C-alpha positions as CSV (number, residue, x, y, z in Angstrom):
1,M,-24.7,-83.0,36.7
2,I,-24.8,-79.7,38.6
3,T,-27.4,-79.4,41.4
4,L,-28.3,-75.9,42.5
5,P,-29.0,-75.2,46.1
6,E,-32.6,-74.5,47.1
7,N,-33.7,-71.2,48.5
8,T,-36.0,-70.8,51.5
9,A,-39.1,-70.9,49.3
10,G,-38.2,-74.4,48.0
11,K,-37.4,-73.3,44.5
12,A,-34.0,-74.1,42.9
13,K,-31.8,-71.1,42.5
14,T,-30.9,-69.9,39.0
15,P,-27.4,-68.9,38.1
16,K,-28.4,-65.3,38.5
17,D,-29.5,-66.0,42.1
18,L,-26.1,-67.5,42.8
19,G,-24.4,-64.2,42.0
20,D,-22.8,-64.8,38.7
21,R,-24.4,-62.1,36.6
22,N,-22.5,-63.0,33.5
23,L,-24.2,-66.3,33.0
24,S,-27.1,-66.7,30.6
25,N,-30.5,-67.6,32.0
26,D,-30.0,-71.3,31.0
27,G,-26.5,-71.3,32.5
28,K,-24.8,-72.5,29.3
29,W,-23.1,-69.3,28.2
30,R,-20.8,-66.8,30.0
31,S,-20.4,-63.3,28.8
32,F,-17.5,-60.9,29.5
33,P,-18.7,-57.2,30.0
34,K,-15.3,-55.8,29.2
35,V,-15.1,-57.7,25.9
36,P,-18.2,-57.1,23.8
37,N,-19.4,-59.9,21.6
38,L,-17.3,-62.6,23.3
39,V,-19.1,-65.5,25.0
40,Q,-17.9,-68.8,26.4
41,Y,-19.8,-72.1,26.2
42,I,-19.6,-73.4,29.8
43,S,-19.7,-77.2,29.2
44,T,-16.7,-77.2,26.7
45,G,-15.0,-74.0,27.7
46,T,-14.8,-72.9,24.0
47,F,-15.0,-69.2,23.2
48,Y,-17.2,-67.8,20.5
49,G,-17.6,-64.5,18.8
50,R,-21.2,-63.3,18.7
51,V,-22.8,-60.8,16.3
52,K,-26.4,-60.0,15.3
53,V,-27.1,-59.3,11.6
54,D,-30.7,-58.4,10.5
55,G,-32.0,-59.5,13.8
56,K,-30.4,-63.0,13.6
57,L,-27.8,-64.1,16.1
58,Y,-24.6,-65.7,14.7
59,R,-21.9,-67.4,16.8
60,E,-18.6,-68.5,15.4
61,S,-16.2,-70.6,17.4
62,L,-12.8,-69.1,18.0
63,K,-11.4,-72.6,18.3
64,T,-9.8,-72.0,21.7
65,T,-10.5,-72.6,25.3
66,Y,-7.9,-70.1,26.5
67,L,-7.9,-66.3,26.0
68,W,-5.5,-63.9,27.5
69,W,-5.8,-60.1,27.7
70,D,-4.9,-57.3,30.1
């Protein structure tokens, strides 16, 4: 279990408060600004392709926890 440090107002900090702007609001997904439509599920490390069709979000596993690019 991850505990987040508290700020001075006594509220727990969100991932965005901690400086990682590439995390989703719930802290479960990481995005990569240089690679559109690529996300990583934090708890497993698995990468997913993401696309929106007719307003519905679809994610498909890339079945890897390791991606390499320059």
